[in-house]
PDB file of N, H, CA, C and O in Angstrom:
ATOM      1  N   MET A   1      10.201  15.204   6.742  1.00  0.00           N
ATOM      2  CA  MET A   1       8.382  15.203   5.188  1.00  0.00           C
ATOM      3  C   MET A   1       8.663  14.141   5.287  1.00  0.00           C
ATOM      4  O   MET A   1       8.047  13.759   6.282  1.00  0.00           O
ATOM      5  N   ALA A   2       9.612  12.774   4.631  1.00  0.00           N
ATOM      6  H   ALA A   2      10.113  13.084   3.823  1.00  0.00           H
ATOM      7  CA  ALA A   2      10.181  11.902   4.071  1.00  0.00           C
ATOM      8  C   ALA A   2       8.818  11.193   5.088  1.00  0.00           C
ATOM      9  O   ALA A   2       7.726  10.837   4.646  1.00  0.00           O
ATOM     10  N   GLY A   3       9.069  11.158   5.876  1.00  0.00           N
ATOM     11  H   GLY A   3       9.956  11.447   6.235  1.00  0.00           H
ATOM     12  CA  GLY A   3       8.402  10.519   7.708  1.00  0.00           C
ATOM     13  C   GLY A   3       7.536   9.618   7.413  1.00  0.00           C
ATOM     14  O   GLY A   3       7.277   8.416   7.474  1.00  0.00           O
ATOM     15  N   GLY A   4       7.021  11.084   6.919  1.00  0.00           N
ATOM     16  H   GLY A   4       7.231  12.061   6.870  1.00  0.00           H
ATOM     17  CA  GLY A   4       4.894  11.493   6.872  1.00  0.00           C
ATOM     18  C   GLY A   4       4.702  10.235   5.614  1.00  0.00           C
ATOM     19  O   GLY A   4       4.202   9.119   5.750  1.00  0.00           O
ATOM     20  N   LYS A   5       5.141  10.707   4.691  1.00  0.00           N
ATOM     21  H   LYS A   5       5.547  11.614   4.581  1.00  0.00           H
ATOM     22  CA  LYS A   5       4.822  10.401   3.649  1.00  0.00           C
ATOM     23  C   LYS A   5       5.590   8.433   3.096  1.00  0.00           C
ATOM     24  O   LYS A   5       5.697   8.114   1.912  1.00  0.00           O
ATOM     25  N   LYS A   6       5.890   7.712   3.986  1.00  0.00           N
ATOM     26  H   LYS A   6       5.803   7.971   4.948  1.00  0.00           H
ATOM     27  CA  LYS A   6       6.552   6.441   4.849  1.00  0.00           C
ATOM     28  C   LYS A   6       5.197   5.457   5.187  1.00  0.00           C
ATOM     29  O   LYS A   6       4.567   4.499   4.741  1.00  0.00           O
ATOM     30  N   ALA A   7       5.240   6.621   6.543  1.00  0.00           N
ATOM     31  H   ALA A   7       5.752   7.399   6.906  1.00  0.00           H
ATOM     32  CA  ALA A   7       3.660   6.181   7.519  1.00  0.00           C
ATOM     33  C   ALA A   7       2.087   6.317   6.260  1.00  0.00           C
ATOM     34  O   ALA A   7       1.182   5.482   6.241  1.00  0.00           O
ATOM     35  N   LYS A   8       2.150   7.527   5.372  1.00  0.00           N
ATOM     36  H   LYS A   8       2.884   8.205   5.387  1.00  0.00           H
ATOM     37  CA  LYS A   8       1.386   7.085   4.749  1.00  0.00           C
ATOM     38  C   LYS A   8       1.053   6.238   3.511  1.00  0.00           C
ATOM     39  O   LYS A   8      -0.137   6.187   3.200  1.00  0.00           O
ATOM     40  N   ASN A   9       1.899   5.602   2.802  1.00  0.00           N
ATOM     41  H   ASN A   9       2.865   5.643   3.055  1.00  0.00           H
ATOM     42  CA  ASN A   9       2.076   4.523   2.710  1.00  0.00           C
ATOM     43  C   ASN A   9       1.685   3.167   3.183  1.00  0.00           C
ATOM     44  O   ASN A   9       0.773   2.500   2.695  1.00  0.00           O
ATOM     45  N   MET A  10       2.686   2.708   4.480  1.00  0.00           N
ATOM     46  H   MET A  10       3.427   3.250   4.877  1.00  0.00           H
ATOM     47  CA  MET A  10       1.946   1.812   5.049  1.00  0.00           C
ATOM     48  C   MET A  10       0.423   2.112   5.377  1.00  0.00           C
ATOM     49  O   MET A  10      -0.208   1.059   5.476  1.00  0.00           O
ATOM     50  N   ALA A  11       0.006   2.728   5.483  1.00  0.00           N
ATOM     51  H   ALA A  11       0.518   3.583   5.403  1.00  0.00           H
ATOM     52  CA  ALA A  11      -0.993   3.132   5.870  1.00  0.00           C
ATOM     53  C   ALA A  11      -2.160   2.361   4.471  1.00  0.00           C
ATOM     54  O   ALA A  11      -2.861   1.368   4.668  1.00  0.00           O
ATOM     55  N   LYS A  12      -2.109   2.909   3.524  1.00  0.00           N
ATOM     56  H   LYS A  12      -1.540   3.715   3.364  1.00  0.00           H
ATOM     57  CA  LYS A  12      -3.371   2.686   2.366  1.00  0.00           C
ATOM     58  C   LYS A  12      -3.002   1.609   2.261  1.00  0.00           C
ATOM     59  O   LYS A  12      -3.892   0.772   2.409  1.00  0.00           O
ATOM     60  N   ALA A  13      -0.835   0.775   1.810  1.00  0.00           N
ATOM     61  H   ALA A  13      -0.112   1.455   1.690  1.00  0.00           H
ATOM     62  CA  ALA A  13      -0.884  -1.237   2.776  1.00  0.00           C
ATOM     63  C   ALA A  13      -1.798  -1.103   3.168  1.00  0.00           C
ATOM     64  O   ALA A  13      -2.815  -0.983   2.485  1.00  0.00           O
ATOM     65  N   ALA A  14      -1.755  -1.074   4.483  1.00  0.00           N
ATOM     66  H   ALA A  14      -0.929  -1.172   5.038  1.00  0.00           H
ATOM     67  CA  ALA A  14      -2.350  -1.406   5.423  1.00  0.00           C
ATOM     68  C   ALA A  14      -4.106  -2.096   5.457  1.00  0.00           C
ATOM     69  O   ALA A  14      -4.649  -3.099   5.921  1.00  0.00           O
ATOM     70  N   LYS A  15      -4.675  -0.439   4.388  1.00  0.00           N
ATOM     71  H   LYS A  15      -4.234   0.375   4.011  1.00  0.00           H
ATOM     72  CA  LYS A  15      -5.983  -0.436   4.069  1.00  0.00           C
ATOM     73  C   LYS A  15      -6.516  -0.748   2.662  1.00  0.00           C
ATOM     74  O   LYS A  15      -7.553  -0.387   2.106  1.00  0.00           O
ATOM     75  N   GLY A  16      -5.442  -1.571   2.226  1.00  0.00           N
ATOM     76  H   GLY A  16      -4.599  -1.865   2.677  1.00  0.00           H
ATOM     77  CA  GLY A  16      -5.732  -2.095   0.714  1.00  0.00           C
ATOM     78  C   GLY A  16      -5.766  -3.668   1.297  1.00  0.00           C
ATOM     79  O   GLY A  16      -6.742  -4.327   0.941  1.00  0.00           O
ATOM     80  N   LYS A  17      -4.718  -4.364   2.217  1.00  0.00           N
ATOM     81  H   LYS A  17      -3.925  -3.829   2.506  1.00  0.00           H
ATOM     82  CA  LYS A  17      -4.728  -5.135   3.130  1.00  0.00           C
ATOM     83  C   LYS A  17      -6.797  -5.753   4.003  1.00  0.00           C
ATOM     84  O   LYS A  17      -7.421  -6.771   4.306  1.00  0.00           O
ATOM     85  N   ALA A  18      -6.915  -4.544   3.994  1.00  0.00           N
ATOM     86  H   ALA A  18      -6.409  -3.718   3.748  1.00  0.00           H
ATOM     87  CA  ALA A  18      -8.442  -5.173   5.128  1.00  0.00           C
ATOM     88  C   ALA A  18      -9.320  -5.199   3.901  1.00  0.00           C
ATOM     89  O   ALA A  18     -10.175  -6.074   3.761  1.00  0.00           O
ATOM     90  N   LYS A  19      -9.124  -4.275   3.037  1.00  0.00           N
ATOM     91  H   LYS A  19      -8.430  -3.564   3.150  1.00  0.00           H
ATOM     92  CA  LYS A  19     -10.129  -4.547   2.095  1.00  0.00           C
ATOM     93  C   LYS A  19      -9.906  -6.098   0.591  1.00  0.00           C
ATOM     94  O   LYS A  19     -10.750  -6.672  -0.097  1.00  0.00           O
ATOM     95  N   GLU A  20      -8.582  -6.216   0.662  1.00  0.00           N
ATOM     96  H   GLU A  20      -7.896  -5.750   1.221  1.00  0.00           H
ATOM     97  CA  GLU A  20      -8.248  -7.284  -0.199  1.00  0.00           C
ATOM     98  C   GLU A  20      -9.192  -8.839   1.251  1.00  0.00           C
ATOM     99  O   GLU A  20     -10.006  -9.665   0.839  1.00  0.00           O
ATOM    100  N   THR A  21      -8.798  -8.777   2.539  1.00  0.00           N
ATOM    101  H   THR A  21      -8.137  -8.106   2.874  1.00  0.00           H
ATOM    102  CA  THR A  21      -9.239  -9.778   3.381  1.00  0.00           C
ATOM    103  C   THR A  21     -11.020 -10.018   2.952  1.00  0.00           C
ATOM    104  O   THR A  21     -11.594 -11.074   2.689  1.00  0.00           O
ATOM    105  N   THR A  22     -11.611  -8.512   3.013  1.00  0.00           N
ATOM    106  H   THR A  22     -11.144  -7.654   3.228  1.00  0.00           H
ATOM    107  CA  THR A  22     -12.670  -8.745   3.629  1.00  0.00           C
ATOM    108  C   THR A  22     -13.418  -9.423   1.894  1.00  0.00           C
ATOM    109  O   THR A  22     -14.183 -10.378   1.766  1.00  0.00           O
ATOM    110  N   GLY A  23     -12.762  -8.382   0.620  1.00  0.00           N
ATOM    111  H   GLY A  23     -12.140  -7.605   0.724  1.00  0.00           H
ATOM    112  CA  GLY A  23     -13.012  -9.340  -0.536  1.00  0.00           C
ATOM    113  C   GLY A  23     -13.436 -10.484  -0.524  1.00  0.00           C
ATOM    114  O   GLY A  23     -14.446 -11.124  -0.818  1.00  0.00           O
ATOM    115  N   LYS A  24     -12.059 -10.660   0.040  1.00  0.00           N
ATOM    116  H   LYS A  24     -11.239 -10.140   0.279  1.00  0.00           H
ATOM    117  CA  LYS A  24     -12.011 -12.590  -0.109  1.00  0.00           C
ATOM    118  C   LYS A  24     -13.608 -13.556   1.356  1.00  0.00           C
ATOM    119  O   LYS A  24     -14.146 -14.663   1.351  1.00  0.00           O
ATOM    120  N   ALA A  25     -13.724 -12.415   2.232  1.00  0.00           N
ATOM    121  H   ALA A  25     -13.288 -11.515   2.236  1.00  0.00           H
ATOM    122  CA  ALA A  25     -13.985 -13.112   2.836  1.00  0.00           C
ATOM    123  C   ALA A  25     -15.881 -13.766   2.847  1.00  0.00           C
ATOM    124  O   ALA A  25     -16.540 -14.733   3.229  1.00  0.00           O
ATOM    125  N   VAL A  26     -16.084 -12.092   1.954  1.00  0.00           N
ATOM    126  H   VAL A  26     -15.548 -11.306   1.643  1.00  0.00           H
ATOM    127  CA  VAL A  26     -17.423 -12.158   1.337  1.00  0.00           C
ATOM    128  C   VAL A  26     -18.157 -12.354   0.297  1.00  0.00           C
ATOM    129  O   VAL A  26     -19.375 -12.317   0.123  1.00  0.00           O
ATOM    130  N   GLY A  27     -16.794 -12.681  -0.743  1.00  0.00           N
ATOM    131  H   GLY A  27     -15.804 -12.711  -0.602  1.00  0.00           H
ATOM    132  CA  GLY A  27     -16.714 -12.935  -1.991  1.00  0.00           C
ATOM    133  C   GLY A  27     -16.753 -12.867  -3.211  1.00  0.00           C
ATOM    134  O   GLY A  27     -16.883 -13.554  -4.224  1.00  0.00           O
ATOM    135  N   ASN A  28     -16.593 -11.759  -2.826  1.00  0.00           N
ATOM    136  H   ASN A  28     -16.487 -11.200  -2.003  1.00  0.00           H
ATOM    137  CA  ASN A  28     -16.525  -9.926  -3.871  1.00  0.00           C
ATOM    138  C   ASN A  28     -15.216 -10.007  -4.268  1.00  0.00           C
ATOM    139  O   ASN A  28     -14.182 -10.053  -3.602  1.00  0.00           O
ATOM    140  N   GLU A  29     -15.454 -10.019  -5.730  1.00  0.00           N
ATOM    141  H   GLU A  29     -16.294  -9.981  -6.271  1.00  0.00           H
ATOM    142  CA  GLU A  29     -13.450 -10.520  -5.574  1.00  0.00           C
ATOM    143  C   GLU A  29     -13.404  -9.587  -6.865  1.00  0.00           C
ATOM    144  O   GLU A  29     -12.706 -10.139  -7.715  1.00  0.00           O
ATOM    145  N   SER A  30     -13.849  -8.501  -7.258  1.00  0.00           N
ATOM    146  H   SER A  30     -14.417  -8.053  -6.568  1.00  0.00           H
ATOM    147  CA  SER A  30     -13.686  -6.988  -7.565  1.00  0.00           C
ATOM    148  C   SER A  30     -13.063  -6.338  -6.728  1.00  0.00           C
ATOM    149  O   SER A  30     -12.006  -5.774  -7.011  1.00  0.00           O
ATOM    150  N   LEU A  31     -13.982  -6.273  -4.737  1.00  0.00           N
ATOM    151  H   LEU A  31     -14.841  -6.731  -4.507  1.00  0.00           H
ATOM    152  CA  LEU A  31     -12.430  -5.692  -3.514  1.00  0.00           C
ATOM    153  C   LEU A  31     -11.711  -6.703  -3.606  1.00  0.00           C
ATOM    154  O   LEU A  31     -10.642  -6.331  -3.123  1.00  0.00           O
ATOM    155  N   GLU A  32     -11.612  -7.663  -3.890  1.00  0.00           N
ATOM    156  H   GLU A  32     -12.480  -7.966  -4.283  1.00  0.00           H
ATOM    157  CA  GLU A  32     -10.009  -7.906  -2.835  1.00  0.00           C
ATOM    158  C   GLU A  32      -9.614  -7.849  -4.581  1.00  0.00           C
ATOM    159  O   GLU A  32      -8.384  -7.837  -4.549  1.00  0.00           O
ATOM    160  N   MET A  33      -9.968  -7.814  -5.850  1.00  0.00           N
ATOM    161  H   MET A  33     -10.968  -7.823  -5.876  1.00  0.00           H
ATOM    162  CA  MET A  33      -9.362  -7.092  -6.804  1.00  0.00           C
ATOM    163  C   MET A  33      -8.577  -5.194  -5.966  1.00  0.00           C
ATOM    164  O   MET A  33      -7.403  -4.828  -5.902  1.00  0.00           O
ATOM    165  N   LYS A  34      -9.226  -4.826  -5.727  1.00  0.00           N
ATOM    166  H   LYS A  34     -10.180  -5.123  -5.778  1.00  0.00           H
ATOM    167  CA  LYS A  34      -9.014  -3.539  -5.544  1.00  0.00           C
ATOM    168  C   LYS A  34      -7.963  -3.264  -4.408  1.00  0.00           C
ATOM    169  O   LYS A  34      -6.961  -2.549  -4.437  1.00  0.00           O
ATOM    170  N   GLY A  35      -8.580  -4.185  -3.205  1.00  0.00           N
ATOM    171  H   GLY A  35      -9.394  -4.766  -3.181  1.00  0.00           H
ATOM    172  CA  GLY A  35      -6.781  -4.502  -2.223  1.00  0.00           C
ATOM    173  C   GLY A  35      -6.270  -5.271  -2.908  1.00  0.00           C
ATOM    174  O   GLY A  35      -6.406  -6.357  -2.344  1.00  0.00           O
ATOM    175  N   LYS A  36      -5.897  -5.360  -3.549  1.00  0.00           N
ATOM    176  H   LYS A  36      -5.787  -4.477  -4.007  1.00  0.00           H
ATOM    177  CA  LYS A  36      -4.475  -6.178  -3.965  1.00  0.00           C
ATOM    178  C   LYS A  36      -3.887  -4.638  -4.664  1.00  0.00           C
ATOM    179  O   LYS A  36      -2.689  -4.380  -4.545  1.00  0.00           O
ATOM    180  N   ALA A  37      -5.010  -3.455  -5.538  1.00  0.00           N
ATOM    181  H   ALA A  37      -5.983  -3.664  -5.634  1.00  0.00           H
ATOM    182  CA  ALA A  37      -4.074  -3.306  -6.296  1.00  0.00           C
ATOM    183  C   ALA A  37      -3.252  -2.135  -5.860  1.00  0.00           C
ATOM    184  O   ALA A  37      -2.238  -1.514  -6.177  1.00  0.00           O
ATOM    185  N   GLU A  38      -4.839  -2.164  -4.385  1.00  0.00           N
ATOM    186  H   GLU A  38      -5.663  -2.669  -4.128  1.00  0.00           H
ATOM    187  CA  GLU A  38      -4.323  -0.901  -3.552  1.00  0.00           C
ATOM    188  C   GLU A  38      -3.108  -1.065  -3.087  1.00  0.00           C
ATOM    189  O   GLU A  38      -2.353  -0.130  -3.357  1.00  0.00           O
ATOM    190  N   GLN A  39      -2.256  -2.696  -1.944  1.00  0.00           N
ATOM    191  H   GLN A  39      -2.869  -3.455  -1.725  1.00  0.00           H
ATOM    192  CA  GLN A  39      -1.112  -2.838  -1.817  1.00  0.00           C
ATOM    193  C   GLN A  39       0.014  -2.475  -2.835  1.00  0.00           C
ATOM    194  O   GLN A  39       1.183  -2.301  -2.492  1.00  0.00           O
ATOM    195  N   VAL A  40      -0.356  -2.394  -3.875  1.00  0.00           N
ATOM    196  H   VAL A  40      -1.306  -2.536  -4.153  1.00  0.00           H
ATOM    197  CA  VAL A  40       1.075  -2.369  -4.642  1.00  0.00           C
ATOM    198  C   VAL A  40       1.054  -1.309  -5.402  1.00  0.00           C
ATOM    199  O   VAL A  40       2.030  -1.284  -6.151  1.00  0.00           O
ATOM    200  N   ALA A  41       0.294  -0.358  -5.528  1.00  0.00           N
ATOM    201  H   ALA A  41      -0.499  -0.378  -4.919  1.00  0.00           H
ATOM    202  CA  ALA A  41       0.312   1.000  -5.586  1.00  0.00           C
ATOM    203  C   ALA A  41       1.741   1.435  -4.202  1.00  0.00           C
ATOM    204  O   ALA A  41       2.959   1.571  -4.094  1.00  0.00           O
ATOM    205  N   ALA A  42       0.268   1.497  -3.288  1.00  0.00           N
ATOM    206  H   ALA A  42      -0.721   1.386  -3.375  1.00  0.00           H
ATOM    207  CA  ALA A  42       0.861   1.846  -2.287  1.00  0.00           C
ATOM    208  C   ALA A  42       2.868   0.839  -1.470  1.00  0.00           C
ATOM    209  O   ALA A  42       3.762   1.259  -0.735  1.00  0.00           O
ATOM    210  N   GLN A  43       2.657  -0.333  -2.100  1.00  0.00           N
ATOM    211  H   GLN A  43       1.931  -0.674  -2.697  1.00  0.00           H
ATOM    212  CA  GLN A  43       3.996  -0.944  -2.469  1.00  0.00           C
ATOM    213  C   GLN A  43       4.980  -0.338  -2.725  1.00  0.00           C
ATOM    214  O   GLN A  43       6.032  -0.237  -2.094  1.00  0.00           O
ATOM    215  N   ALA A  44       4.375   0.480  -4.539  1.00  0.00           N
ATOM    216  H   ALA A  44       3.520   0.398  -5.052  1.00  0.00           H
ATOM    217  CA  ALA A  44       5.693   1.119  -5.308  1.00  0.00           C
ATOM    218  C   ALA A  44       5.673   2.115  -4.959  1.00  0.00           C
ATOM    219  O   ALA A  44       6.879   2.050  -5.199  1.00  0.00           O
ATOM    220  N   LYS A  45       5.510   3.176  -4.561  1.00  0.00           N
ATOM    221  H   LYS A  45       4.530   3.229  -4.366  1.00  0.00           H
ATOM    222  CA  LYS A  45       5.501   4.348  -4.021  1.00  0.00           C
ATOM    223  C   LYS A  45       6.290   3.910  -2.912  1.00  0.00           C
ATOM    224  O   LYS A  45       7.345   4.541  -2.849  1.00  0.00           O
ATOM    225  N   GLN A  46       6.175   3.198  -2.168  1.00  0.00           N
ATOM    226  H   GLN A  46       5.319   2.685  -2.218  1.00  0.00           H
ATOM    227  CA  GLN A  46       7.452   2.740  -0.244  1.00  0.00           C
ATOM    228  C   GLN A  46       8.824   2.761  -0.609  1.00  0.00           C
ATOM    229  O   GLN A  46       9.868   3.149  -0.085  1.00  0.00           O
ATOM    230  N   THR A  47       8.195   1.747  -2.607  1.00  0.00           N
ATOM    231  H   THR A  47       7.346   1.432  -3.032  1.00  0.00           H
ATOM    232  CA  THR A  47       9.907   2.279  -2.828  1.00  0.00           C
ATOM    233  C   THR A  47      10.656   2.922  -3.177  1.00  0.00           C
ATOM    234  O   THR A  47      11.864   3.073  -2.997  1.00  0.00           O
ATOM    235  N   GLY A  48       9.693   3.474  -3.887  1.00  0.00           N
ATOM    236  H   GLY A  48       8.712   3.351  -4.034  1.00  0.00           H
ATOM    237  CA  GLY A  48       9.978   4.965  -4.173  1.00  0.00           C
ATOM    238  C   GLY A  48      11.108   5.396  -2.268  1.00  0.00           C
ATOM    239  O   GLY A  48      12.090   5.125  -1.577  1.00  0.00           O
ATOM    240  N   GLU A  49      10.130   6.047  -2.392  1.00  0.00           N
ATOM    241  H   GLU A  49       9.332   6.267  -2.953  1.00  0.00           H
ATOM    242  CA  GLU A  49      10.364   6.458  -1.241  1.00  0.00           C
ATOM    243  C   GLU A  49      12.167   5.969  -0.466  1.00  0.00           C
ATOM    244  O   GLU A  49      13.090   6.676  -0.060  1.00  0.00           O
ATOM    245  N   LYS A  50      12.021   4.732  -0.542  1.00  0.00           N
ATOM    246  H   LYS A  50      11.272   4.158  -0.872  1.00  0.00           H
ATOM    247  CA  LYS A  50      13.604   4.401   0.300  1.00  0.00           C
ATOM    248  C   LYS A  50      14.458   4.892  -0.592  1.00  0.00           C
ATOM    249  O   LYS A  50      15.426   5.527  -0.172  1.00  0.00           O
ATOM    250  N   ALA A  51      14.226   4.651  -2.353  1.00  0.00           N
ATOM    251  H   ALA A  51      13.440   4.136  -2.695  1.00  0.00           H
ATOM    252  CA  ALA A  51      15.957   5.204  -3.080  1.00  0.00           C
ATOM    253  C   ALA A  51      16.056   6.523  -2.574  1.00  0.00           C
ATOM    254  O   ALA A  51      17.003   7.184  -2.145  1.00  0.00           O
ATOM    255  N   LYS A  52      14.701   6.773  -2.744  1.00  0.00           N
ATOM    256  H   LYS A  52      13.932   6.237  -3.092  1.00  0.00           H
ATOM    257  CA  LYS A  52      15.436   8.549  -2.524  1.00  0.00           C
ATOM    258  C   LYS A  52      16.191   8.630  -1.064  1.00  0.00           C
ATOM    259  O   LYS A  52      16.949   9.582  -0.876  1.00  0.00           O
ATOM    260  N   ASP A  53      15.996   7.626   0.003  1.00  0.00           N
ATOM    261  H   ASP A  53      15.380   6.852  -0.150  1.00  0.00           H
ATOM    262  CA  ASP A  53      16.618   7.883   0.983  1.00  0.00           C
ATOM    263  C   ASP A  53      18.220   7.632   1.560  1.00  0.00           C
ATOM    264  O   ASP A  53      19.095   7.834   2.403  1.00  0.00           O
ATOM    265  N   THR A  54      17.683   6.905   0.100  1.00  0.00           N
ATOM    266  H   THR A  54      16.973   6.741  -0.585  1.00  0.00           H
ATOM    267  CA  THR A  54      19.500   6.227  -0.809  1.00  0.00           C
ATOM    268  C   THR A  54      20.186   6.771  -1.079  1.00  0.00           C
ATOM    269  O   THR A  54      21.390   6.713  -0.830  1.00  0.00           O
ATOM    270  N   LEU A  55      19.314   7.808  -1.970  1.00  0.00           N
ATOM    271  H   LEU A  55      18.336   7.855  -2.173  1.00  0.00           H
ATOM    272  CA  LEU A  55      20.127   8.867  -2.759  1.00  0.00           C
ATOM    273  C   LEU A  55      20.697  10.031  -2.014  1.00  0.00           C
ATOM    274  O   LEU A  55      21.649  10.742  -2.335  1.00  0.00           O
ATOM    275  N   ARG A  56      19.890  10.094  -0.900  1.00  0.00           N
ATOM    276  H   ARG A  56      19.116   9.517  -0.639  1.00  0.00           H
ATOM    277  CA  ARG A  56      19.996  11.550  -0.285  1.00  0.00           C
ATOM    278  C   ARG A  56      21.234  10.608   1.462  1.00  0.00           C
ATOM    279  O   ARG A  56      20.962  10.412   2.646  1.00  0.00           O
ATOM    280  N   HIS A  57      21.787  10.485   1.083  1.00  0.00           N
ATOM    281  H   HIS A  57      22.007  10.644   0.120  1.00  0.00           H
ATOM    282  CA  HIS A  57      22.477   9.858   2.248  1.00  0.00           C
ATOM    283  C   HIS A  57      23.727   8.983   1.243  1.00  0.00           C
ATOM    284  O   HIS A  57      24.579   8.283   1.791  1.00  0.00           O
TER     285      HIS A  57
END
């Protein structure tokens, strides 16, 4: 089950990166910030999953 959550977090980070890049390309600062925020949230969740894995093993 943890593998699915990790994949979901990675997908969310990639989606955030795409938003950030698109925002930079078109000069939309709001979209760029939303993308960065999504990446940070995904990375935080990913860190939590890694911590859980460490404690399990």
